[in-house]
C-alpha positions in Angstrom: 0.0 0.1 0.0 2.9 2.4 0.7 4.2 1.8 -2.8 0.9 3.1 -4.1 1.0 6.4 -2.2 1.1 9.4 -4.5 4.1 11.6 -4.0 3.9 14.5 -1.6 5.1 17.2 -4.1 2.8 20.0 -3.3 -0.1 21.3 -1.0 -2.6 18.5 -0.7 -0.6 15.9 -2.3 0.6 12.6 -0.8 -1.6 10.1 0.9 -2.7 8.8 4.4 -3.5 5.1 5.1 -5.2 3.5 8.0 -4.6 -0.3 8.4 -5.8 -2.5 11.2 -3.5 -5.2 12.4 -3.1 -7.6 15.3 -0.2 -7.0 17.7 2.3 -9.0 15.8 3.5 -6.3 13.4 4.5 -4.1 16.3 7.2 -6.5 17.5 7.4 -9.8 15.6 10.9 -10.4 14.1 14.3 -10.1 15.6 16.8 -7.4 14.8 17.8 -7.6 11.1 15.0 -9.8 10.1 12.2 -8.9 7.6 9.5 -7.7 10.0 11.9 -5.7 11.9 13.4 -4.2 8.6 10.0 -3.2 7.4 9.3 -1.3 10.7 12.6 0.3 10.4 12.0 1.5 6.9 8.5 2.8 7.7 9.8 4.6 10.8 13.3 5.8 9.5 11.6 7.4 6.5 9.1 9.2 8.8 6.0 7.3 7.3 4.5 6.2 10.6 2.2 8.9 12.1 0.3 7.1 14.8 -0.7 3.8 16.1 -4.2 3.6 17.9 -4.6 0.5 20.3 -8.2 -0.7 20.0 -10.3 -2.8 22.6 -10.2 -6.5 22.4 -13.2 -8.7 21.4 -14.1 -6.1 18.7 -14.3 -8.3 15.8 -16.5 -11.3 14.9 -13.9 -14.0 14.4 -11.4 -13.0 17.0 -11.1 -11.7 20.5 -7.5 -10.3 20.3 -6.6 -6.8 20.6 -6.2 -4.9 17.5 -4.1 -1.8 16.2 -4.8 1.0 13.9 -1.6 2.1 12.0 -1.9 5.6 10.3 0.7 5.7 7.7 1.5 8.8 5.7 4.0 10.7 3.5 2.6 14.1 4.3 3.1 14.8 7.9 2.7 18.3 9.1 5.7 19.9 10.4 4.9 19.5 14.1 4.7 15.6 13.5 7.9 15.3 11.7 10.2 12.8 13.3 7.5 11.8 15.8 5.0 8.9 16.4 1.8 9.2 18.3 0.6 6.3 20.4 -3.1 6.3 21.3 -4.3 3.9 24.1 -7.9 3.3 23.1 -8.1 -0.1 24.7 -10.7 1.2 27.3 -12.9 2.8 24.8 -15.4 0.0 24.6 -19.0 -0.8 25.4 -20.8 -4.1 26.0 -22.6 -5.4 22.8 -26.3 -5.0 23.0 -28.7 -6.8 22.9 -26.1 -9.8 22.5 -22.6 -10.7 21.4 -21.9 -11.7 17.8 -19.4 -14.6 17.9 -16.3 -13.3 19.6 -17.4 -9.7 19.2 -18.5 -8.9 22.6 -17.6 -5.1 22.6 -18.1 -2.2 20.5 -16.7 1.4 20.2 -19.4 4.1 21.0 -20.4 6.1 18.1 -22.7 8.7 19.9 -25.9 7.0 18.7 -28.8 5.7 21.0 -27.4 7.5 24.0 -23.9 5.9 23.7 -20.7 7.9 24.3 -18.9 9.1 21.1 -15.7 7.1 21.5 -14.9 7.6 17.8 -15.0 11.4 18.2 -12.9 11.3 21.5 -10.2 9.2 19.7 -10.2 11.4 16.7 -9.8 14.6 18.8 -6.8 12.8 20.7 -5.1 12.2 17.5 -5.7 15.8 16.3 -4.5 17.3 19.5 -1.1 15.5 19.2 -0.5 15.9 22.9 1.9 13.9 25.0 1.0 12.4 28.4 -2.8 13.1 28.0 -4.8 11.1 30.6 -8.5 10.4 31.2 -10.4 8.8 34.0 -12.6 5.7 33.3 -15.5 7.9 34.1 -14.5 10.4 31.4 -14.1 7.6 28.9 -17.5 6.3 29.9 -16.9 2.5 29.6 -19.5 0.1 30.9 -17.5 -3.1 30.4 -16.8 -3.5 34.3 -18.9 -1.0 36.3 -17.3 -2.4 39.6 -13.8 -0.7 38.6 -12.9 2.6 40.2 -14.2 5.2 37.8 -11.8 7.8 39.1 -8.7 5.8 37.9 -6.6 7.7 35.6 -5.6 6.1 32.3 -2.8 7.6 30.0 -4.3 7.8 26.5 -1.7 9.6 24.4 2.0 9.6 24.2 4.5 11.1 21.8 7.9 9.6 20.8 10.8 10.4 18.7 11.2 8.0 15.7 14.6 6.7 17.1 13.0 5.7 20.3 11.7 2.7 18.6 15.0 1.5 17.4 17.7 -0.3 19.2 21.2 -1.8 18.6 21.4 -5.6 19.2 24.9 -6.6 20.4 26.2 -10.2 20.9 27.9 -10.6 24.3 30.4 -13.4 24.3 32.1 -15.2 27.1 35.1 -17.4 27.0 35.2 -21.3 26.6 36.7 -22.9 29.7 37.3 -26.7 29.6 39.0 -29.4 31.7 40.2 -32.6 30.2 40.7 -36.3 31.3 40.9 -39.6 29.8 38.5 -42.0 31.8 35.7 -44.4 31.2 33.1 -41.9 31.0 34.8 -39.5 28.6 36.1 -42.4 26.3 32.4 -43.5 26.1 31.3 -40.1 25.0 34.2 -39.8 22.3 33.3 -43.3 21.0 29.5 -42.2 20.8 30.5 -39.0 18.8 29.8 -38.7 15.1 33.5 -38.4 14.1 34.4 -41.8 15.7 31.4 -43.6 14.3 32.0 -42.2 10.8 35.6 -43.8 10.8 34.1 -47.3 10.3 31.5 -46.2 7.7 32.0 -46.6 4.0 31.3 -43.8 1.5 30.9 -46.3 -1.4 27.5 -47.5 -2.3 27.7 -50.3 -4.7 31.2 -52.2 -4.6 30.6 -54.5 -1.7 34.4 -55.6 -1.6 35.5 -52.0 -1.4 32.8 -51.2 1.3 34.0 -54.1 3.3 37.6 -53.0 3.0 36.9 -49.4 3.9 35.0 -50.5 7.0 37.8 -52.8 8.1 40.3 -50.0 7.8 38.1 -47.7 9.7 37.7 -50.2 12.5 41.3 -50.5 12.7 41.8 -46.8 12.9 39.2 -46.7 15.7 41.2 -49.4 17.5 44.5 -47.6 17.2 43.0 -44.3 18.4 41.6 -46.1 21.5 45.0 -47.8 22.1 46.7 -44.4 22.1 44.0 -42.9 24.5 44.4 -45.9 26.8 48.0 -45.2 27.1 47.1 -41.9 28.6 44.7 -43.3 31.2 47.3 -43.8 33.8 47.9 -40.2 34.2 44.4 -39.7 35.1 43.8 -42.7 37.5 43.7 -40.7 40.5 40.9 -38.6 39.1 43.2 -35.5 38.3 42.1 -33.1 35.6 44.0 -30.9 33.1 42.5 -27.5 33.2 44.4 -26.0 30.4 43.5 -27.0 26.7 47.0 -26.2 25.4 48.7 -28.5 27.9 46.3 -31.3 27.1 46.6 -30.9 23.5 50.4 -31.2 23.8 49.9 -34.6 25.6 47.7 -35.9 22.9 50.1 -34.6 20.2 53.0 -36.6 21.8 51.1 -39.6 22.3 50.0 -39.9 18.7 53.4 -39.1 17.4 54.3 -42.8 17.9 51.0 -44.0 16.3 50.1 -44.7 12.7 47.1 -42.5 13.1 47.9 -38.8 12.3 46.9 -36.2 14.8 45.2 -34.2 12.2 42.6 -31.2 12.6 39.4 -33.4 12.4 40.7 -35.8 15.1 41.9 -33.0 17.4 38.7 -31.3 17.2 36.8 -34.4 18.0 38.9 -35.3 21.2 39.1 -31.5 22.5 35.5 -30.9 22.1 33.2 -30.2 25.1 31.1 -33.4 25.6 34.0 -35.6 24.3 37.3 -35.7 26.5 36.7 -32.0 27.4 34.0 -30.8 29.8 33.0 -27.3 30.6 34.6 -26.0 33.8 34.3 -22.3 34.9 37.3 -22.5 36.9 39.5 -23.9 34.1 41.8 -21.8 32.0 40.4 -19.9 29.0 40.7 -21.8 25.7 42.3 -19.7 23.0 42.8 -19.7 19.2 46.1 -19.7 17.3 46.3 -15.9 17.6 45.9 -16.1 21.4 42.4 -14.7 21.3 39.7 -16.1 23.7 37.3 -18.6 21.9 33.7 -17.9 22.7 31.4 -20.5 24.4 28.2 -20.8 22.4 26.3 -21.9 25.6 27.2 -18.6 27.3 26.5 -16.5 24.4 24.0 -13.7 25.2 22.6 -10.5 23.6 21.7 -6.9 24.7 19.3 -4.7 23.1 20.6 -1.1 23.6 18.4 2.0 22.7 19.7 4.2 19.9 21.8 7.3 21.0 19.7 10.4 21.5 21.8 12.4 19.0 21.8 9.9 16.2 20.4 11.0 12.8 17.7 8.8 10.8 18.0 6.9 8.6 20.9 5.0 10.0 24.0 4.4 7.8 23.3 0.6 7.2 21.6 -1.2 4.4 19.1 -4.1 4.5 21.1 -6.9 3.2 22.1 -10.0 5.2 25.7 -8.9 5.4 25.7 -5.1 5.6 28.8 -3.0 6.0 28.8 -2.2 9.7 31.7 0.3 9.8 29.6 3.4 9.2 27.1 2.4 11.9 29.7 1.3 14.4 31.6 4.6 14.1 28.4 6.4 15.4 27.1 3.9 18.0 30.2 2.0 19.2 31.1 4.3 22.1 27.5 4.3 23.1 27.1 0.6 23.2 30.6 0.2 24.8 29.5 2.5 27.7 26.2 0.7 28.2 28.1 -2.7 28.2 30.8 -1.3 30.7 28.0 -0.3 33.0 25.3 -2.9 32.8 27.3 -6.0 31.8 31.0 -5.9 32.7 30.4 -5.5 36.5 28.8 -8.9 36.6 30.6 -10.7 33.8 34.2 -9.4 33.9 35.5 -11.9 31.3 32.8 -10.9 28.6 33.3 -9.0 25.5 31.3 -7.6 22.4 31.4 -9.3 19.1 31.0 -6.3 16.9 30.9 -8.2 13.7 27.3 -9.6 14.7 25.8 -6.2 15.7 22.2 -5.6 14.1 19.7 -2.8 14.1 16.1 -3.6 15.3 13.0 -1.7 15.5 9.9 -2.5 17.6 6.8 -0.7 19.1 6.2 -2.1 22.6 2.8 -0.6 22.8 1.7 -2.4 25.9 4.9 -1.6 27.8 4.4 2.1 27.2 0.9 2.3 28.7 1.5 -0.3 31.4 0.3 0.9 34.9 1.4 -1.1 37.9 -1.6 -2.1 40.1 -0.2 -3.2 43.5 -1.8 -6.4 44.9 -4.6 -6.2 47.4 -3.7 -6.0 51.1 -3.2 -9.4 52.8 -5.8 -8.8 55.5 -8.5 -8.2 52.8 -7.6 -11.3 51.1 -7.7 -13.2 54.4 -11.0 -11.9 55.3 -12.4 -13.0 52.1 -11.0 -16.5 52.4 -12.5 -16.7 55.9 -15.9 -15.6 54.6 -15.9 -18.3 51.9 -14.9 -20.9 54.4 -17.9 -19.9 56.5 -20.2 -20.1 53.5 -18.9 -23.6 52.7 -19.4 -24.8 56.2 -22.8 -23.4 56.4 -23.8 -25.1 53.0 -22.3 -28.4 54.3 -24.3 -28.4 57.4 -27.4 -27.7 55.4 -26.6 -30.9 53.3 -25.9 -33.2 56.4 -29.0 -32.0 58.4 
């Protein structure tokens, strides 16, 4: 629909579109994924004017909450770079005389003595005010008459476009392993795919060649186990090697006398966590050939960091799967690093950011922006109600037993 908009080249040109969605388009899709990128394009190109949250149970076939998106390419000057969120979820009346399927509510239109909710929502949209609040009595909803009609509800908020964007960083922590050669770990190594594949033939038709390859594979398996058995006495007392570099040297020396070469696939299979290696937070950090710490995939985490307050939109990053991150990082890296140092580093001193995995995301957390905490009822009130119910139950039981 956006592609069908007429260009806003002069006074009165352009277009304005109203579309009703469920809640998914507000937040579905992770940073860098299609849904998030669609939101990013709409917001960064200043097309989103407002989102109006509507009551639930408003449509015949579904009881979910729905949202009216107002999209335009002719924003007035006061709205440029801004998005208005309108909370219309309380603007509802009970269906009369009866419900229609899942449609149990309606928005008042001012007829038959009903409040004109449509007019009120339209005025909120036109006023374009931040922090507007109304009481339930002012809204005139009859969904639950027992609610406190003096309760105040925020019905309009204004946000800068950038407030819906965030930088998703990947936080890595180092891989730490201890090593041993014992019954348990040898069993795990033998159950691994690498060891099993040694005795499997890749040929399909030549039965003699298949049998030969399988026999050679079993011989290789036996030789590997023989070498590992020669290391077992070093771990008979339950000792562990907590440095992968040291254990790798032990393996390399043991295989030097063997007909089986200590090549990269074998080394990877032996040193893998879940084989002869086991995760141990007290062990030394595993490092690559350049001395850099290796990340542990099981400890990998992410952080969503709001965009810097002074950043200009649109962001200098394209929508491809592998965009050039340098122009973006030049603007956001100090901001993200400061957040990381304050919020992550104090609790995970060995963590670091993998900047190559940085992504941009956009979401509209509508419910979060209008959430109002309601403290639980006092315990003495709850206790009193329980005792009252117990008394009623006992009285009913007595009437039955008489």
